[in-house]
C-alpha positions in Angstrom: 24.8 -121.6 85.8 24.0 -118.2 87.2 20.7 -116.6 86.2 20.7 -113.6 83.9 18.2 -111.4 85.7 18.6 -110.4 89.4 16.2 -111.6 92.1 16.8 -109.0 94.8 15.7 -105.3 94.7 19.3 -104.1 95.1 20.4 -106.1 92.2 17.6 -104.7 90.1 18.6 -101.2 91.1 22.2 -101.8 90.0 20.9 -102.9 86.6 18.6 -99.8 86.3 21.5 -97.4 87.3 24.0 -98.8 84.8 21.3 -99.0 82.1 20.6 -95.3 82.7 24.3 -94.5 82.5 24.6 -96.3 79.2 21.5 -94.7 77.8 22.9 -91.2 78.7 26.2 -91.9 77.1 25.0 -91.3 73.5 23.6 -87.9 74.1 26.8 -86.9 75.9 28.8 -87.9 72.9 26.5 -85.8 70.7 26.9 -82.9 73.1 30.6 -83.2 73.0 30.6 -83.2 69.1 28.4 -80.1 68.9 30.2 -78.2 71.6 32.7 -76.6 69.3 30.0 -75.5 66.9 28.1 -73.4 69.5 31.0 -71.5 71.2 30.6 -68.3 69.1 28.8 -66.3 71.8 29.2 -66.1 75.5 25.7 -67.5 76.3 26.0 -70.6 74.1 29.5 -71.3 75.6 28.2 -71.0 79.2 25.1 -73.1 78.3 27.3 -75.8 76.8 29.5 -75.9 79.9 26.6 -76.0 82.2 25.0 -78.8 80.3 28.3 -80.7 80.3 28.6 -80.2 84.0 25.1 -81.5 84.6 25.8 -84.5 82.5 29.0 -85.2 84.3 27.3 -84.9 87.7 24.6 -87.3 86.6 27.2 -89.7 85.2 29.0 -89.6 88.6 25.9 -90.3 90.5 24.8 -93.2 88.2 28.2 -94.8 88.1 28.8 -94.6 91.8 25.3 -95.8 92.5 25.8 -98.8 90.2 29.2 -99.5 91.8 27.8 -99.5 95.4 24.5 -101.3 94.7 26.1 -103.9 92.5 28.8 -104.9 95.0 26.3 -104.7 97.8 24.0 -107.1 96.0 26.9 -109.5 95.3 28.6 -109.5 98.6 25.8 -109.0 101.1 22.7 -110.4 99.4 24.4 -113.2 97.5 23.1 -112.0 94.1 24.9 -114.0 91.4 23.1 -112.8 88.3 25.2 -112.1 85.2 23.8 -108.6 84.7 24.6 -107.6 88.3 28.2 -108.7 87.8 28.3 -106.6 84.6 26.9 -103.6 86.4 29.3 -104.0 89.3 32.4 -104.4 87.1 31.4 -101.5 84.8 30.7 -99.4 87.9 34.1 -100.4 89.4 35.8 -99.2 86.2 34.0 -95.9 86.3 34.9 -95.5 90.0 38.6 -96.1 89.2 38.5 -93.6 86.4 36.8 -91.1 88.7 39.4 -91.5 91.4 42.2 -91.2 88.8 40.7 -88.0 87.5 40.4 -86.6 91.0 43.9 -87.5 91.9 45.2 -86.0 88.7 46.6 -89.1 86.9 44.3 -88.6 83.9 43.8 -85.1 82.5 
């Protein structure tokens, strides 16, 4: 049976990155819910868009980082921890969604 926690530093980084991604998801949902409330003035509208852009950039960096470090740990360093597989699969899904968004399949 595969261990649950990673033994390599790259595997640990993939867990940290995907954990940060998941921890930032709840505030992003709250921001998305409150976005329509604060669009009455020009400043609040621009601030909400800038905050959303910063969150999306951070999501991109964390998801892509988890994708790369997770698969690097699995393929190159023979890391078979369950959490590393979880991080790699979730990062792969995020990477596919990002590519679909950039290509224009999802709007």
